[in-house]
PAZA-927293 format. One record per residue: residue number from 1; residue in one letter; chain; z, y, x of N, C-alpha, C in turn. Coordinates in Angstrom, 2 decimals, decimal comma, m for minus. Last residue first. Layout:
N
i NUM; aa A; ch A; n_up Z; n_north Y; n_east X; ca_up Z; ca_north Y; ca_east X; c_up Z; c_north Y; c_east X
...
This chain:
150
i 150; aa E; ch A; n_up 17,51; n_north 9,19; n_east m3,87; ca_up 18,01; ca_north 9,16; ca_east m2,49; c_up 16,88; c_north 9,46; c_east m1,52
i 149; aa I; ch A; n_up 18,58; n_north 9,74; n_east m7,09; ca_up 17,49; ca_north 9,98; ca_east m6,13; c_up 18,10; c_north 9,98; c_east m4,74
i 148; aa K; ch A; n_up 19,42; n_north 8,23; n_east m10,20; ca_up 19,80; ca_north 8,61; ca_east m8,83; c_up 18,55; c_north 8,76; c_east m7,98
i 147; aa E; ch A; n_up 18,38; n_north 8,04; n_east m12,74; ca_up 19,83; ca_north 7,99; ca_east m12,57; c_up 20,27; c_north 8,46; c_east m11,19
i 146; aa I; ch A; n_up 16,01; n_north 9,04; n_east m14,89; ca_up 16,31; ca_north 9,02; ca_east m13,46; c_up 17,81; c_north 9,11; c_east m13,29
i 145; aa R; ch A; n_up 15,03; n_north 7,04; n_east m17,54; ca_up 15,92; ca_north 8,12; ca_east m17,14; c_up 16,19; c_north 7,97; c_east m15,63
i 144; aa L; ch A; n_up 12,50; n_north 6,13; n_east m19,89; ca_up 13,11; ca_north 6,03; ca_east m18,56; c_up 13,96; c_north 7,26; c_east m18,28
i 143; aa Q; ch A; n_up 11,51; n_north 4,39; n_east m22,64; ca_up 12,21; ca_north 5,60; ca_east m22,24; c_up 12,89; c_north 5,36; c_east m20,89
i 142; aa K; ch A; n_up 8,27; n_north 3,06; n_east m23,12; ca_up 9,68; ca_north 2,85; ca_east m22,75; c_up 10,27; c_north 4,16; c_east m22,28
i 141; aa G; ch A; n_up 5,57; n_north 3,43; n_east m23,45; ca_up 6,38; ca_north 3,14; ca_east m24,63; c_up 7,84; c_north 2,88; c_east m24,35
i 140; aa N; ch A; n_up 4,73; n_north 4,12; n_east m20,85; ca_up 4,25; ca_north 2,89; ca_east m21,50; c_up 5,15; c_north 2,47; c_east m22,66
i 139; aa F; ch A; n_up 7,35; n_north 6,22; n_east m20,61; ca_up 6,33; ca_north 5,58; ca_east m19,79; c_up 5,98; c_north 4,24; c_east m20,42
i 138; aa D; ch A; n_up 8,95; n_north 9,29; n_east m21,17; ca_up 8,39; ca_north 8,10; ca_east m21,78; c_up 7,31; c_north 7,55; c_east m20,85
i 137; aa F; ch A; n_up 11,88; n_north 10,54; n_east m19,47; ca_up 10,47; ca_north 10,58; ca_east m19,86; c_up 10,06; c_north 9,25; c_east m20,46
i 136; aa E; ch A; n_up 14,44; n_north 12,60; n_east m18,12; ca_up 14,04; ca_north 11,49; ca_east m18,98; c_up 12,58; c_north 11,66; c_east m19,38
i 135; aa H; ch A; n_up 16,46; n_north 13,47; n_east m15,37; ca_up 15,19; ca_north 13,67; ca_east m16,08; c_up 14,85; c_north 12,41; c_east m16,89
i 134; aa G; ch A; n_up 18,62; n_north 12,79; n_east m13,81; ca_up 18,87; ca_north 13,09; ca_east m15,21; c_up 17,60; c_north 13,28; c_east m16,04
i 133; aa Q; ch A; n_up 17,44; n_north 14,25; n_east m10,82; ca_up 18,34; ca_north 13,31; ca_east m11,45; c_up 18,61; c_north 13,75; c_east m12,89
i 132; aa Q; ch A; n_up 14,09; n_north 15,63; n_east m11,10; ca_up 15,46; ca_north 15,59; ca_east m10,60; c_up 16,26; c_north 14,54; c_east m11,35
i 131; aa Q; ch A; n_up 10,64; n_north 15,45; n_east m9,96; ca_up 11,69; ca_north 15,44; ca_east m10,98; c_up 13,06; c_north 15,33; c_east m10,31
i 130; aa K; ch A; n_up 8,51; n_north 15,19; n_east m8,24; ca_up 9,08; ca_north 16,54; ca_east m8,42; c_up 10,15; c_north 16,61; c_east m9,51
i 129; aa M; ch A; n_up 7,31; n_north 12,16; n_east m9,68; ca_up 7,21; ca_north 13,20; ca_east m8,67; c_up 7,76; c_north 14,54; c_east m9,15
i 128; aa L; ch A; n_up 7,25; n_north 10,47; n_east m11,93; ca_up 8,50; ca_north 10,67; ca_east m11,19; c_up 8,47; c_north 11,88; c_east m10,25
i 127; aa K; ch A; n_up 4,64; n_north 10,41; n_east m12,83; ca_up 5,71; ca_north 10,79; ca_east m13,78; c_up 7,01; c_north 11,13; c_east m13,06
i 126; aa L; ch A; n_up 3,31; n_north 9,52; n_east m10,56; ca_up 3,01; ca_north 10,86; ca_east m11,09; c_up 4,09; c_north 11,34; c_east m12,05
i 125; aa G; ch A; n_up 4,37; n_north 6,92; n_east m10,41; ca_up 4,64; ca_north 7,89; ca_east m9,35; c_up 4,40; c_north 9,31; c_east m9,82
i 124; aa I; ch A; n_up 3,22; n_north 5,71; n_east m12,61; ca_up 4,68; ca_north 5,91; ca_east m12,62; c_up 5,07; c_north 6,94; c_east m11,55
i 123; aa P; ch A; n_up 0,44; n_north 5,85; n_east m11,75; ca_up 0,90; ca_north 6,40; ca_east m13,03; c_up 2,42; c_north 6,66; c_east m13,07
i 122; aa S; ch A; n_up 0,22; n_north 6,89; n_east m8,26; ca_up 0,20; ca_north 5,87; ca_east m9,31; c_up 0,70; c_north 6,48; c_east m10,62
i 121; aa A; ch A; n_up 0,62; n_north 8,75; n_east m6,32; ca_up m0,56; ca_north 8,94; ca_east m7,17; c_up m0,67; c_north 7,88; c_east m8,27
i 120; aa A; ch A; n_up 2,71; n_north 7,86; n_east m4,87; ca_up 2,93; ca_north 9,09; ca_east m5,64; c_up 1,78; c_north 9,33; c_east m6,61
i 119; aa S; ch A; n_up 2,92; n_north 4,30; n_east m5,13; ca_up 2,31; ca_north 5,51; ca_east m4,60; c_up 2,66; c_north 6,70; c_east m5,48
i 118; aa V; ch A; n_up 5,77; n_north 2,15; n_east m4,86; ca_up 4,67; ca_north 2,76; ca_east m5,62; c_up 4,18; c_north 4,02; c_east m4,93
i 117; aa A; ch A; n_up 7,59; n_north m0,64; n_east m4,68; ca_up 6,97; ca_north 0,36; ca_east m3,79; c_up 5,74; c_north 0,87; c_east m4,52
i 116; aa F; ch A; n_up 10,36; n_north m1,48; n_east m6,40; ca_up 8,92; ca_north m1,38; ca_east m6,55; c_up 8,42; c_north m0,27; c_east m5,64
i 115; aa Y; ch A; n_up 12,92; n_north m3,91; n_east m5,80; ca_up 12,42; ca_north m2,53; ca_east m5,73; c_up 10,91; c_north m2,58; c_east m5,94
i 114; aa N; ch A; n_up 15,66; n_north m6,03; n_east m6,44; ca_up 14,23; ca_north m5,77; ca_east m6,54; c_up 13,92; c_north m4,28; c_east m6,56
i 113; aa C; ch A; n_up 18,02; n_north m7,48; n_east m4,26; ca_up 17,75; ca_north m6,45; ca_east m5,27; c_up 16,25; c_north m6,17; c_east m5,25
i 112; aa N; ch A; n_up 18,77; n_north m9,04; n_east m2,09; ca_up 18,82; ca_north m9,61; ca_east m3,45; c_up 18,65; c_north m8,58; c_east m4,56
i 111; aa D; ch A; n_up 18,01; n_north m7,38; n_east 0,11; ca_up 19,41; ca_north m7,69; ca_east m0,19; c_up 19,60; c_north m8,13; c_east m1,64
i 110; aa V; ch A; n_up 15,01; n_north m6,64; n_east m1,36; ca_up 15,87; ca_north m6,33; ca_east m0,21; c_up 17,31; c_north m6,57; c_east m0,65
i 109; aa Q; ch A; n_up 11,78; n_north m7,31; n_east m2,40; ca_up 13,18; ca_north m7,68; ca_east m2,55; c_up 13,92; c_north m7,40; c_east m1,25
i 108; aa I; ch A; n_up 9,26; n_north m5,52; n_east m4,00; ca_up 9,85; ca_north m5,90; ca_east m2,72; c_up 11,31; c_north m6,23; c_east m2,98
i 107; aa Q; ch A; n_up 6,24; n_north m5,26; n_east m5,80; ca_up 7,67; ca_north m5,55; ca_east m5,80; c_up 8,12; c_north m6,05; c_east m4,44
i 106; aa G; ch A; n_up 3,65; n_north m3,07; n_east m4,49; ca_up 4,28; ca_north m3,97; ca_east m5,45; c_up 5,77; c_north m4,14; c_east m5,27
i 105; aa C; ch A; n_up 2,53; n_north m1,19; n_east m2,96; ca_up 2,45; ca_north m2,57; ca_east m2,45; c_up 3,31; c_north m3,51; c_east m3,29
i 104; aa S; ch A; n_up 1,52; n_north 1,94; n_east m2,71; ca_up 1,55; ca_north 0,88; ca_east m3,71; c_up 1,42; c_north m0,48; c_east m3,03
i 103; aa I; ch A; n_up 3,80; n_north 3,89; n_east m0,77; ca_up 2,46; ca_north 3,33; ca_east m1,00; c_up 2,59; c_north 2,24; c_east m2,05
i 102; aa S; ch A; n_up 6,13; n_north 5,67; n_east m1,94; ca_up 5,49; ca_north 5,61; ca_east m0,63; c_up 4,03; c_north 5,19; c_east m0,79
i 101; aa I; ch A; n_up 9,07; n_north 5,56; n_east m3,45; ca_up 7,83; ca_north 6,34; ca_east m3,52; c_up 7,23; c_north 6,39; c_east m2,12
i 100; aa Y; ch A; n_up 10,53; n_north 2,90; n_east m4,81; ca_up 10,42; ca_north 3,55; ca_east m3,51; c_up 9,06; c_north 4,24; c_east m3,50
i 99; aa F; ch A; n_up 12,52; n_north 2,45; n_east m7,66; ca_up 11,20; ca_north 2,73; ca_east m7,13; c_up 11,29; c_north 3,42; c_east m5,78
i 98; aa K; ch A; n_up 14,17; n_north 0,26; n_east m9,84; ca_up 14,27; ca_north 1,12; ca_east m8,65; c_up 12,90; c_north 1,22; c_east m8,00
i 97; aa G; ch A; n_up 14,67; n_north 0,23; n_east m13,47; ca_up 14,27; ca_north m0,28; ca_east m12,16; c_up 14,41; c_north 0,74; c_east m11,06
i 96; aa L; ch A; n_up 15,50; n_north 1,45; n_east m15,81; ca_up 14,63; ca_north 0,27; ca_east m15,90; c_up 14,15; c_north m0,26; c_east m14,56
i 95; aa N; ch A; n_up 16,96; n_north 3,70; n_east m15,24; ca_up 17,59; ca_north 2,71; ca_east m16,11; c_up 16,76; c_north 1,43; c_east m16,23
i 94; aa T; ch A; n_up 16,23; n_north 4,18; n_east m11,74; ca_up 16,12; ca_north 4,52; ca_east m13,15; c_up 16,85; c_north 3,45; c_east m13,96
i 93; aa S; ch A; n_up 16,32; n_north 5,51; n_east m8,56; ca_up 16,92; ca_north 4,52; ca_east m9,45; c_up 16,81; c_north 5,01; c_east m10,87
i 92; aa V; ch A; n_up 14,17; n_north 6,05; n_east m5,98; ca_up 14,53; ca_north 6,53; ca_east m7,31; c_up 15,07; c_north 5,37; c_east m8,13
i 91; aa L; ch A; n_up 13,88; n_north 7,19; n_east m2,87; ca_up 14,26; ca_north 5,96; ca_east m3,56; c_up 14,84; c_north 6,41; c_east m4,89
i 90; aa S; ch A; n_up 11,23; n_north 9,03; n_east m1,34; ca_up 12,41; ca_north 8,96; ca_east m2,21; c_up 12,62; c_north 7,54; c_east m2,72
i 89; aa G; ch A; n_up 8,87; n_north 9,13; n_east 0,00; ca_up 10,05; ca_north 8,71; ca_east 0,75; c_up 11,30; c_north 8,61; c_east m0,09
i 88; aa N; ch A; n_up 7,53; n_north 11,86; n_east m1,73; ca_up 7,25; ca_north 10,71; ca_east m0,87; c_up 8,48; c_north 10,40; c_east m0,02
i 87; aa K; ch A; n_up 10,06; n_north 12,86; n_east m4,16; ca_up 8,87; ca_north 13,10; ca_east m3,35; c_up 8,62; c_north 11,85; c_east m2,51
i 86; aa V; ch A; n_up 12,36; n_north 14,15; n_east m6,43; ca_up 11,51; ca_north 13,01; ca_east m6,09; c_up 10,27; c_north 13,48; c_east m5,32
i 85; aa V; ch A; n_up 15,06; n_north 15,95; n_east m5,07; ca_up 13,90; ca_north 15,98; ca_east m5,95; c_up 12,99; c_north 14,84; c_east m5,49
i 84; aa S; ch A; n_up 16,81; n_north 15,46; n_east m3,15; ca_up 17,40; ca_north 15,79; ca_east m4,46; c_up 16,30; c_north 15,86; c_east m5,52
i 83; aa N; ch A; n_up 16,90; n_north 13,05; n_east m0,53; ca_up 16,15; ca_north 13,96; ca_east m1,37; c_up 16,90; c_north 14,24; c_east m2,67
i 82; aa E; ch A; n_up 17,51; n_north 12,30; n_east 2,89; ca_up 17,97; ca_north 12,28; ca_east 1,50; c_up 17,19; c_north 13,33; c_east 0,72
i 81; aa K; ch A; n_up 15,84; n_north 10,52; n_east 5,42; ca_up 16,06; ca_north 11,81; ca_east 4,76; c_up 16,46; c_north 11,62; c_east 3,30
i 80; aa S; ch A; n_up 15,10; n_north 8,15; n_east 6,47; ca_up 16,52; ca_north 8,48; ca_east 6,57; c_up 16,85; c_north 9,80; c_east 5,87
i 79; aa P; ch A; n_up 12,33; n_north 7,90; n_east 6,31; ca_up 13,17; ca_north 7,16; ca_east 5,36; c_up 14,65; c_north 7,50; c_east 5,42
i 78; aa N; ch A; n_up 9,96; n_north 10,16; n_east 6,36; ca_up 11,20; ca_north 9,96; ca_east 7,10; c_up 12,17; c_north 9,24; c_east 6,16
i 77; aa I; ch A; n_up 6,47; n_north 9,76; n_east 6,37; ca_up 7,72; ca_north 9,64; ca_east 5,62; c_up 8,88; c_north 9,41; c_east 6,58
i 76; aa Q; ch A; n_up 4,18; n_north 9,62; n_east 7,80; ca_up 4,64; ca_north 10,96; ca_east 7,44; c_up 5,96; c_north 10,95; c_east 6,68
i 75; aa N; ch A; n_up 3,61; n_north 6,95; n_east 7,98; ca_up 4,06; ca_north 7,63; ca_east 9,19; c_up 4,58; c_north 9,03; c_east 8,91
i 74; aa L; ch A; n_up 2,61; n_north 6,45; n_east 5,41; ca_up 3,93; ca_north 5,92; ca_east 5,79; c_up 4,49; c_north 6,63; c_east 7,03
i 73; aa I; ch A; n_up 0,11; n_north 7,71; n_east 5,65; ca_up 1,08; ca_north 8,16; ca_east 4,64; c_up 2,48; c_north 7,71; c_east 5,02
i 72; aa L; ch A; n_up m1,01; n_north 6,10; n_east 7,68; ca_up m0,81; ca_north 7,53; ca_east 7,91; c_up 0,22; c_north 8,10; c_east 6,92
i 71; aa K; ch A; n_up m1,20; n_north 3,68; n_east 6,31; ca_up m0,31; ca_north 3,78; ca_east 7,47; c_up 0,00; c_north 5,24; c_east 7,80
i 70; aa L; ch A; n_up m3,14; n_north 4,36; n_east 4,44; ca_up m1,79; ca_north 4,00; ca_east 3,98; c_up m0,79; c_north 4,11; c_east 5,12
i 69; aa K; ch A; n_up m5,29; n_north 4,72; n_east 6,18; ca_up m4,81; ca_north 5,86; ca_east 5,40; c_up m3,40; c_north 5,59; c_east 4,89
i 68; aa Q; ch A; n_up m5,61; n_north 2,10; n_east 7,05; ca_up m5,21; ca_north 3,11; ca_east 8,03; c_up m4,71; c_north 4,37; c_east 7,33
i 67; aa S; ch A; n_up m6,48; n_north 0,94; n_east 4,67; ca_up m5,20; ca_north 0,53; ca_east 5,24; c_up m4,69; c_north 1,54; c_east 6,26
i 66; aa E; ch A; n_up m8,99; n_north 2,16; n_east 4,45; ca_up m7,97; ca_north 2,38; ca_east 3,41; c_up m6,59; c_north 2,03; c_east 3,93
i 65; aa E; ch A; n_up m10,23; n_north 1,10; n_east 6,75; ca_up m10,05; ca_north 2,55; ca_east 6,61; c_up m8,98; c_north 2,87; c_east 5,57
i 64; aa L; ch A; n_up m10,24; n_north m1,65; n_east 6,07; ca_up m9,53; ca_north m1,18; ca_east 7,26; c_up m9,25; c_north 0,31; c_east 7,16
i 63; aa Q; ch A; n_up m11,92; n_north m1,63; n_east 3,86; ca_up m10,53; ca_north m2,05; ca_east 3,68; c_up m9,68; c_north m1,58; c_east 4,87
i 62; aa K; ch A; n_up m14,28; n_north m0,84; n_east 5,15; ca_up m13,70; ca_north 0,02; ca_east 4,12; c_up m12,23; c_north m0,33; c_east 3,88
i 61; aa R; ch A; n_up m14,66; n_north m3,03; n_east 6,79; ca_up m14,47; ca_north m1,72; ca_east 7,41; c_up m13,83; c_north m0,76; c_east 6,40
i 60; aa N; ch A; n_up m15,12; n_north m5,01; n_east 4,89; ca_up m13,88; ca_north m5,06; ca_east 5,67; c_up m13,60; c_north m3,75; c_east 6,39
i 59; aa R; ch A; n_up m17,62; n_north m4,15; n_east 3,98; ca_up m16,50; ca_north m4,31; ca_east 3,03; c_up m15,17; c_north m4,30; c_east 3,78
i 58; aa D; ch A; n_up m19,13; n_north m4,30; n_east 6,36; ca_up m18,94; ca_north m3,01; ca_east 5,68; c_up m17,75; c_north m3,06; c_east 4,72
i 57; aa I; ch A; n_up m19,04; n_north m7,07; n_east 6,83; ca_up m18,49; ca_north m6,15; ca_east 7,82; c_up m18,20; c_north m4,80; c_east 7,16
i 56; aa E; ch A; n_up m20,44; n_north m7,94; n_east 4,56; ca_up m19,05; ca_north m8,37; ca_east 4,78; c_up m18,36; c_north m7,44; c_east 5,78
i 55; aa Q; ch A; n_up m22,92; n_north m6,83; n_east 5,06; ca_up m22,18; ca_north m6,41; ca_east 3,86; c_up m20,71; c_north m6,78; c_east 3,99
i 54; aa Q; ch A; n_up m23,57; n_north m8,27; n_east 7,34; ca_up m23,41; ca_north m6,82; ca_east 7,43; c_up m22,64; c_north m6,29; c_east 6,23
i 53; aa M; ch A; n_up m23,80; n_north m10,82; n_east 6,25; ca_up m22,75; ca_north m10,57; ca_east 7,24; c_up m22,50; c_north m9,07; c_east 7,38
i 52; aa M; ch A; n_up m26,05; n_north m10,40; n_east 4,64; ca_up m24,77; ca_north m10,80; ca_east 4,02; c_up m23,61; c_north m10,53; c_east 4,98
i 51; aa E; ch A; n_up m27,92; n_north m9,87; n_east 6,64; ca_up m27,59; ca_north m8,83; ca_east 5,66; c_up m26,26; c_north m9,13; c_east 4,97
i 50; aa R; ch A; n_up m28,05; n_north m12,35; n_east 7,91; ca_up m27,58; ca_north m11,18; ca_east 8,66; c_up m27,18; c_north m10,05; c_east 7,70
i 49; aa G; ch A; n_up m29,12; n_north m13,88; n_east 5,80; ca_up m27,80; ca_north m14,20; ca_east 6,38; c_up m27,22; c_north m13,02; c_east 7,13
i 48; aa T; ch A; n_up m31,60; n_north m12,63; n_east 5,48; ca_up m30,65; ca_north m12,66; ca_east 4,37; c_up m29,24; c_north m12,93; c_east 4,88
i 47; aa E; ch A; n_up m32,79; n_north m13,18; n_east 7,97; ca_up m32,53; ca_north m11,79; ca_east 7,58; c_up m31,51; c_north m11,71; c_east 6,44
i 46; aa Y; ch A; n_up m32,94; n_north m15,99; n_east 7,81; ca_up m32,21; ca_north m15,34; ca_east 8,90; c_up m31,82; c_north m13,92; c_east 8,50
i 45; aa K; ch A; n_up m34,64; n_north m16,30; n_east 5,63; ca_up m33,29; ca_north m16,88; ca_east 5,58; c_up m32,39; c_north m16,20; c_east 6,63
i 44; aa D; ch A; n_up m37,00; n_north m15,18; n_east 6,54; ca_up m36,27; ca_north m14,51; ca_east 5,45; c_up m34,83; c_north m15,00; c_east 5,37
i 43; aa G; ch A; n_up m37,93; n_north m17,02; n_east 8,44; ca_up m37,40; ca_north m15,73; ca_east 8,87; c_up m36,61; c_north m15,02; c_east 7,80
i 42; aa A; ch A; n_up m37,74; n_north m20,18; n_east 8,88; ca_up m37,81; ca_north m19,33; ca_east 7,68; c_up m37,15; c_north m18,00; c_east 8,03
i 41; aa S; ch A; n_up m37,12; n_north m21,20; n_east 11,28; ca_up m38,54; ca_north m21,04; ca_east 10,98; c_up m38,74; c_north m20,20; c_east 9,73
i 40; aa S; ch A; n_up m34,29; n_north m19,11; n_east 12,25; ca_up m34,94; ca_north m20,38; ca_east 11,90; c_up m36,42; c_north m20,12; c_east 11,63
i 39; aa K; ch A; n_up m32,33; n_north m17,61; n_east 14,62; ca_up m33,49; ca_north m17,43; ca_east 13,76; c_up m34,17; c_north m18,79; c_east 13,52
i 38; aa T; ch A; n_up m28,85; n_north m18,19; n_east 14,43; ca_up m30,13; ca_north m18,28; ca_east 15,14; c_up m31,28; c_north m18,19; c_east 14,16
i 37; aa D; ch A; n_up m25,87; n_north m16,57; n_east 14,45; ca_up m26,93; ca_north m17,03; ca_east 13,55; c_up m28,25; c_north m17,03; c_east 14,31
i 36; aa D; ch A; n_up m24,13; n_north m15,31; n_east 16,08; ca_up m24,39; ca_north m16,72; ca_east 16,33; c_up m25,52; c_north m17,28; c_east 15,50
i 35; aa N; ch A; n_up m23,94; n_north m12,77; n_east 14,98; ca_up m24,52; ca_north m12,91; ca_east 16,32; c_up m24,88; c_north m14,36; c_east 16,64
i 34; aa A; ch A; n_up m22,70; n_north m13,33; n_east 12,57; ca_up m24,02; ca_north m12,71; ca_east 12,56; c_up m24,71; c_north m12,88; c_east 13,91
i 33; aa S; ch A; n_up m20,28; n_north m14,36; n_east 13,52; ca_up m21,16; ca_north m15,20; ca_east 12,70; c_up m22,57; c_north m14,65; c_east 12,68
i 32; aa E; ch A; n_up m19,24; n_north m12,12; n_east 14,78; ca_up m19,53; ca_north m13,32; ca_east 15,57; c_up m20,49; c_north m14,23; c_east 14,81
i 31; aa R; ch A; n_up m18,93; n_north m10,43; n_east 12,55; ca_up m19,81; ca_north m10,04; ca_east 13,67; c_up m20,23; c_north m11,27; c_east 14,49
i 30; aa A; ch A; n_up m17,06; n_north m11,90; n_east 11,07; ca_up m18,39; ca_north m11,64; ca_east 10,50; c_up m19,38; c_north m11,24; c_east 11,58
i 29; aa A; ch A; n_up m14,87; n_north m11,84; n_east 12,82; ca_up m15,47; ca_north m13,13; ca_east 12,45; c_up m16,88; c_north m12,93; c_east 11,89
i 28; aa K; ch A; n_up m14,36; n_north m9,08; n_east 12,86; ca_up m14,70; ca_north m9,78; ca_east 14,11; c_up m15,40; c_north m11,10; c_east 13,79
i 27; aa M; ch A; n_up m13,67; n_north m8,66; n_east 10,20; ca_up m14,82; ca_north m7,97; ca_east 10,77; c_up m15,30; c_north m8,68; c_east 12,03
i 26; aa A; ch A; n_up m11,37; n_north m10,24; n_east 10,02; ca_up m12,53; ca_north m10,57; ca_east 9,19; c_up m13,79; c_north m9,90; c_east 9,73
i 25; aa D; ch A; n_up m9,67; n_north m8,87; n_east 11,81; ca_up m10,05; ca_north m10,27; ca_east 12,07; c_up m11,30; c_north m10,66; c_east 11,29
i 24; aa E; ch A; n_up m9,44; n_north m6,40; n_east 10,48; ca_up m10,02; ca_north m6,46; ca_east 11,82; c_up m10,49; c_north m7,87; c_east 12,17
i 23; aa A; ch A; n_up m8,19; n_north m7,23; n_east 8,11; ca_up m9,51; ca_north m6,59; ca_east 8,05; c_up m10,19; c_north m6,66; c_east 9,41
i 22; aa S; ch A; n_up m5,77; n_north m8,23; n_east 9,17; ca_up m6,65; ca_north m9,09; ca_east 8,39; c_up m8,07; c_north m8,53; c_east 8,34
i 21; aa A; ch A; n_up m4,65; n_north m5,93; n_east 10,34; ca_up m4,99; ca_north m7,09; ca_east 11,17; c_up m5,97; c_north m8,02; c_east 10,45
i 20; aa I; ch A; n_up m4,29; n_north m4,37; n_east 8,02; ca_up m5,14; ca_north m3,90; ca_east 9,12; c_up m5,59; c_north m5,08; c_east 9,97
i 19; aa R; ch A; n_up m2,50; n_north m5,96; n_east 6,56; ca_up m3,81; ca_north m5,62; ca_east 5,99; c_up m4,79; c_north m5,17; c_east 7,08
i 18; aa K; ch A; n_up m0,33; n_north m5,93; n_east 8,31; ca_up m0,99; ca_north m7,20; ca_east 8,01; c_up m2,38; c_north m6,95; c_east 7,42
i 17; aa E; ch A; n_up 0,32; n_north m3,21; n_east 8,19; ca_up m0,10; ca_north m3,79; ca_east 9,48; c_up m0,81; c_north m5,12; c_east 9,26
i 16; aa V; ch A; n_up 1,15; n_north m3,02; n_east 5,52; ca_up m0,04; ca_north m2,30; ca_east 5,97; c_up m0,57; c_north m2,89; c_east 7,28
i 15; aa Y; ch A; n_up 3,47; n_north m4,63; n_east 5,60; ca_up 2,40; ca_north m4,92; ca_east 4,65; c_up 1,08; c_north m4,28; c_east 5,11
i 14; aa D; ch A; n_up 5,02; n_north m3,21; n_east 7,45; ca_up 4,58; ca_north m4,57; ca_east 7,77; c_up 3,40; c_north m4,98; c_east 6,89
i 13; aa M; ch A; n_up 5,47; n_north m0,90; n_east 5,93; ca_up 4,72; ca_north m0,79; ca_east 7,18; c_up 4,19; c_north m2,17; c_east 7,59
i 12; aa C; ch A; n_up 7,05; n_north m1,99; n_east 3,92; ca_up 5,76; ca_north m1,37; ca_east 3,57; c_up 4,88; c_north m1,27; c_east 4,81
i 11; aa L; ch A; n_up 9,22; n_north m2,76; n_east 5,49; ca_up 8,47; ca_north m3,79; ca_east 4,78; c_up 7,10; c_north m3,25; c_east 4,33
i 10; aa Q; ch A; n_up 10,10; n_north m0,24; n_east 6,36; ca_up 9,61; ca_north m1,20; ca_east 7,34; c_up 8,79; c_north m2,30; c_east 6,67
i 9; aa H; ch A; n_up 10,92; n_north 0,88; n_east 3,90; ca_up 9,87; ca_north 1,53; ca_east 4,69; c_up 9,26; c_north 0,54; c_east 5,68
i 8; aa L; ch A; n_up 12,99; n_north m0,86; n_east 3,25; ca_up 11,82; ca_north m0,76; ca_east 2,38; c_up 10,63; c_north m0,17; c_east 3,14
i 7; aa K; ch A; n_up 14,73; n_north m0,25; n_east 5,37; ca_up 14,22; ca_north m1,62; ca_east 5,21; c_up 12,96; c_north m1,61; c_east 4,34
i 6; aa E; ch A; n_up 15,22; n_north 2,45; n_east 4,82; ca_up 14,60; ca_north 2,08; ca_east 6,09; c_up 14,03; c_north 0,67; c_east 6,04
i 5; aa K; ch A; n_up 16,47; n_north 2,24; n_east 2,34; ca_up 15,19; ca_north 2,96; ca_east 2,45; c_up 14,47; c_north 2,59; c_east 3,75
i 4; aa I; ch A; n_up 18,76; n_north 0,88; n_east 3,19; ca_up 17,86; ca_north 0,25; ca_east 2,22; c_up 16,48; c_north 0,91; c_east 2,30
i 3; aa E; ch A; n_up 19,93; n_north 2,78; n_east 4,83; ca_up 19,46; ca_north 1,54; ca_east 5,44; c_up 18,54; c_north 0,77; c_east 4,49
i 2; aa P; ch A; n_up 20,71; n_north 4,83; n_east 3,06; ca_up 19,55; ca_north 5,05; ca_east 3,93; c_up 19,04; c_north 3,76; c_east 4,57
i 1; aa M; ch A; n_up 23,05; n_north 4,12; n_east 1,71; ca_up 21,78; ca_north 3,67; ca_east 1,15; c_up 20,58; c_north 3,96; c_east 2,05
């Protein structure tokens, strides 16, 4: 099963890399747009346009910083390591689904099986963290049981 964890880890890393590239491209486009904006006879229009571009740059800079934090989290995970207790990098099989504890990037399909990449800080991640096989808990009105931890 380590190869499944490695595939999940790589798909999460690909997700983060795309977010980083997207934010960098958007920042570059906003900078170019702001620099290309020529001052018209209506000076206020020019200043408003530049301010809007600056807000766009700031928004994308924040997204870039968040994505870089996600990449840092992923870089600290060793997907080939087996775990007996749920922690970052664990693949947790429950009676209601399989969860890869890493970053929140939603449902991922690997080898025709669905997995959910969730953060340790997410509601389900908090319930799973530091638990062992056999642990049962209630989540959103459903009874979950940890069947396997890898």
